[in-house]
C-alpha positions as CSV (number, residue, x, y, z in Angstrom):
1,Q,-30.7,4.9,-20.9
2,E,-28.6,7.1,-19.3
3,Q,-31.0,9.8,-17.3
4,L,-27.6,12.2,-16.3
5,V,-25.4,13.1,-18.8
6,E,-21.7,15.3,-17.8
7,S,-20.1,17.5,-19.9
8,G,-17.5,19.8,-19.9
9,G,-14.4,18.2,-18.4
10,G,-11.1,18.5,-19.8
11,L,-7.6,19.7,-19.0
12,V,-6.5,22.4,-17.7
13,Q,-3.2,24.3,-15.7
14,A,-3.3,25.3,-12.2
15,G,-5.8,27.9,-11.6
16,G,-7.9,27.9,-14.6
17,S,-11.3,26.9,-14.7
18,L,-13.6,25.0,-16.0
19,R,-17.4,24.7,-16.2
20,L,-19.1,21.1,-16.0
21,S,-23.0,20.9,-16.8
22,C,-25.0,17.8,-16.3
23,A,-27.9,17.0,-18.3
24,A,-30.9,15.1,-17.5
25,S,-32.7,13.2,-19.9
26,R,-36.0,10.8,-20.2
27,R,-37.4,12.5,-16.8
28,T,-37.2,15.9,-15.1
29,F,-35.4,16.3,-11.6
30,S,-36.7,19.9,-11.2
31,T,-38.0,18.6,-7.7
32,N,-34.9,16.2,-6.7
33,A,-31.6,18.0,-4.8
34,R,-28.8,17.6,-6.9
35,A,-25.1,17.2,-6.6
36,W,-21.9,17.1,-7.6
37,F,-19.0,14.3,-6.5
38,R,-15.5,13.4,-7.5
39,Q,-13.4,10.4,-7.3
40,A,-9.7,10.6,-7.7
41,P,-7.8,7.6,-8.6
42,G,-7.4,5.0,-5.8
43,K,-9.2,6.9,-3.4
44,E,-13.0,6.7,-2.5
45,R,-15.9,9.3,-4.0
46,D,-16.4,12.2,-2.5
47,F,-19.1,15.0,-2.0
48,V,-18.4,18.4,-3.6
49,A,-21.3,20.4,-4.1
50,A,-25.1,19.9,-3.8
51,I,-28.2,22.5,-4.6
52,R,-31.8,22.3,-3.2
53,W,-34.5,21.4,-5.3
54,N,-34.8,25.1,-6.1
55,G,-31.9,26.7,-5.8
56,G,-32.7,28.2,-2.7
57,S,-29.8,26.7,-0.4
58,T,-26.4,25.3,-1.8
59,L,-23.6,22.8,0.6
60,Y,-19.7,22.5,-0.7
61,A,-17.0,20.5,0.5
62,D,-14.8,22.5,2.6
63,S,-11.8,21.8,0.0
64,V,-14.0,23.5,-2.8
65,K,-15.4,26.6,-0.5
66,G,-15.0,29.7,-2.3
67,R,-13.5,28.2,-5.8
68,F,-16.7,26.4,-7.0
69,T,-20.1,27.2,-7.2
70,I,-23.2,25.3,-7.8
71,S,-26.2,26.1,-9.9
72,R,-29.0,24.9,-11.8
73,D,-31.5,25.9,-14.3
74,N,-34.8,24.2,-13.9
75,A,-36.1,25.2,-17.4
76,K,-33.0,23.5,-18.8
77,N,-33.4,20.6,-16.6
78,T,-29.6,20.9,-16.1
79,V,-27.0,21.5,-13.2
80,Y,-23.6,23.3,-13.6
81,L,-20.7,23.3,-11.6
82,Q,-18.3,26.4,-12.0
83,M,-14.8,25.1,-11.2
84,N,-12.4,28.2,-10.6
85,S,-8.9,28.5,-9.3
86,L,-8.5,24.9,-10.1
87,K,-5.7,23.0,-8.4
88,P,-4.1,19.6,-9.0
89,E,-5.6,17.8,-6.2
90,D,-8.6,18.7,-7.8
91,T,-8.0,15.9,-10.4
92,A,-10.5,13.6,-10.9
93,V,-13.6,11.9,-12.1
94,Y,-16.3,14.0,-11.3
95,Y,-20.2,12.5,-11.1
96,C,-23.6,14.3,-10.6
97,A,-26.3,13.0,-8.9
98,A,-29.9,13.7,-8.2
99,H,-32.0,12.8,-4.9
100,S,-33.9,10.4,-4.6
101,T,-36.1,12.1,-2.5
102,L,-38.8,14.8,-4.0
103,Y,-38.0,18.6,-3.0
104,S,-35.2,17.5,-1.2
105,A,-32.7,19.5,0.7
106,P,-28.9,19.7,-0.6
107,S,-27.2,16.9,1.0
108,P,-23.6,15.5,1.4
109,L,-24.5,11.5,1.7
110,Q,-24.3,9.6,-1.3
111,N,-26.9,6.9,-0.4
112,E,-29.0,10.0,-0.9
113,Y,-28.5,9.9,-3.8
114,G,-30.4,7.2,-6.6
115,Y,-29.3,8.6,-10.2
116,W,-26.3,8.8,-11.3
117,G,-24.3,10.0,-14.7
118,Q,-21.6,8.2,-16.0
119,G,-18.9,11.0,-15.1
120,T,-16.6,13.6,-16.4
121,Q,-13.0,13.3,-16.2
122,V,-11.4,16.5,-15.0
123,T,-7.8,16.9,-14.9
124,V,-5.3,20.0,-13.9
125,S,-1.8,20.3,-14.5
126,S,0.7,22.0,-12.2
């Protein structure tokens, strides 16, 4: 049933790196903007990064700029989030999402994304 499946989460020490992947199944999202959001315990889900449908532009939350990089491979129907210099405050469940509109630009607004994965846990120890 799932259309978006995240992987790559885990436990890492502060300063370390992880790469998350989000693979699409059952349909292609090559013409949809894609994004990553995260939800820490007891907090609301927040925007992390987004990428235009063709990879031509990206958008990042201030808290991850310079540390995280979003990319996509439309041939593989997959989006990635490279996370470097991880901090304990990056601990959260990370969700990938696909924009509801075709040929979409990156957006930080959750209600513009109609397709969501189940999430993958990222834990950063101090």
